[in-house]
C-alpha positions in Angstrom: 0.0 0.0 0.0 2.1 2.9 1.3 5.6 3.2 2.6 5.3 3.1 6.4 8.0 4.6 8.6 8.4 3.6 12.2 9.5 7.0 13.2 6.8 9.0 11.4 3.8 6.5 11.4 4.2 4.2 14.5 6.1 6.2 17.1 3.7 9.1 17.2 0.9 6.6 18.3 2.6 5.9 21.6 0.5 8.3 23.7 -2.7 7.0 22.1 -1.6 3.4 22.8 -0.8 4.4 26.4 -4.2 5.8 27.0 -5.9 2.7 25.5 -3.7 0.4 27.6 -4.3 2.5 30.7 -8.1 2.4 30.2 -8.0 -1.4 29.9 -5.5 -2.2 32.7 -6.2 0.8 35.0 -2.5 0.6 36.0 0.1 3.2 34.7 3.1 0.9 35.0 1.4 -1.9 33.2 0.2 0.4 30.5 3.8 1.7 29.9 5.0 -1.9 29.6 2.2 -2.8 27.2 3.1 0.2 25.0 6.7 -1.0 24.9 5.7 -4.5 24.0 3.4 -3.2 21.3 6.2 -1.2 19.7 8.4 -4.2 19.8 5.8 -6.5 18.2 5.0 -3.9 15.5 8.7 -3.5 14.7 9.2 -7.2 14.5 6.3 -7.4 12.0 7.8 -4.7 9.8 8.0 -7.1 6.8 4.2 -7.3 6.9 3.7 -3.5 6.9 3.1 -3.1 3.1 0.1 -5.5 3.4 -1.4 -3.6 6.4 -4.2 -1.2 5.3 -4.1 0.9 8.5 -1.0 0.8 10.7 -2.9 2.8 13.4 -5.6 0.1 13.6 -3.0 -2.6 13.6 -1.1 -1.0 16.5 -4.3 -0.4 18.5 -5.3 -4.1 18.0 -1.9 -5.3 19.2 -2.0 -3.0 22.2 -5.6 -4.0 23.1 -4.8 -7.7 22.9 -1.6 -7.3 25.0 -3.6 -5.2 27.6 -6.4 -7.8 27.7 -3.8 -10.6 28.2 -2.2 -8.6 31.1 -5.6 -8.1 32.7 -6.2 -11.8 32.7 -3.0 -12.2 34.7 -3.7 -9.2 37.0 -7.3 -10.1 37.8 -8.3 -7.6 40.5 -5.1 -5.8 41.2 -6.0 -2.5 39.7 -5.9 1.1 41.0 -8.3 3.9 40.3 -7.7 6.1 37.2 -8.5 9.4 39.0 -5.1 11.0 38.3 -3.3 8.6 36.0 -2.5 10.0 32.5 -4.4 13.3 33.2 -3.1 16.8 32.6 -3.8 18.8 35.7 -3.4 22.2 34.1 -6.5 24.4 34.4 -8.5 25.2 31.3 -8.0 28.8 30.5 -11.8 29.5 30.2 -12.3 28.7 33.9 -9.1 30.4 35.1 -11.1 33.2 36.8 -13.7 30.8 38.4 -12.0 28.3 40.7 -15.4 27.0 41.9 -16.4 26.0 38.4 -13.0 24.6 37.8 -13.3 22.4 40.9 -16.8 21.3 39.9 -15.6 20.3 36.4 -12.6 18.4 37.8 -14.9 16.5 40.2 -17.3 15.7 37.3 -14.5 14.4 35.2 -13.2 12.3 38.1 -16.6 10.8 38.6 -17.0 10.0 34.9 -13.5 8.4 34.8 -14.4 6.2 37.8 -17.7 5.3 36.2 -15.9 4.4 33.0 -13.7 2.0 35.0 -16.8 0.1 36.0 -18.0 -0.6 32.5 -17.5 -3.9 30.8 -14.2 -4.1 28.9 -15.6 -3.8 25.4 -17.8 -0.8 26.3 -14.9 0.8 28.1 -12.6 0.4 25.1 -15.2 1.6 22.6 -15.9 4.7 24.7 -12.2 5.4 25.1 -11.5 5.1 21.4 -14.5 7.1 20.2 -15.1 9.8 22.9 -11.6 10.3 24.2 -9.4 9.4 21.2 -11.9 10.6 18.5 -11.6 7.5 16.3 -14.0 6.7 13.6 -16.4 3.8 13.9 -14.5 2.0 11.1 -11.2 2.4 12.9 -12.6 1.2 16.1 -14.2 -1.8 14.4 -10.9 -2.8 12.8 -8.9 -2.3 16.0 -11.3 -4.4 18.1 -12.2 -7.0 15.5 -16.0 -6.3 15.6 -18.5 -4.8 13.2 -19.3 -1.1 13.1 -22.8 -1.9 14.3 -21.4 -3.6 17.4 -19.2 -0.5 18.0 -22.3 1.7 17.8 -24.3 -0.6 20.2 -21.5 -0.8 22.7 -20.9 2.9 22.6 -24.7 3.6 23.1 -24.8 1.2 26.0 -21.7 2.7 27.6 -22.9 6.2 27.3 -26.3 5.2 28.6 -24.8 3.5 31.6 -22.5 6.4 32.4 -25.4 8.9 32.0 -27.6 6.9 34.4 -24.9 6.4 37.0 -23.7 10.0 36.8 -27.2 11.3 37.3 -27.7 9.0 40.3 -24.3 10.2 41.7 -25.2 13.8 41.2 -28.6 13.3 42.8 -27.6 11.3 45.8 -23.8 11.8 46.1 -21.1 9.2 46.2 
């Protein structure tokens, strides 16, 4: 297809791969290891690159599979994602209103914790679509499911988050 360069096409995906691995494993150190393993696996498959339609989808698939394998081995040893991988700098639009800034930070923290409770497939789809901004087609390729399944899982994930968030806001933690 096209000439793929590790430096220009694969290496820039490391942050995206880290966020996906972190969302699955819920452990920063494990996510870093998974990204390294992903990069090594992708590099070792460099002879197959010309046949790969989307190197990004390929990398996401490798990362997702490695993360799921790690999770099977970790079973229950996860930590909350409240602060992991998050940029703590304030949004300039709220700079003059610390109360709104604190409320937004609390809401984001609640949504992150609620996302952690979702089933793995829904959590991955929501991460890739709502946080990474991937297309339905790219998500379907990366996860090995149909675009319709992506849409269904995303709908269910958003619905569950909305319901739990509303309950949390109404009754508190």
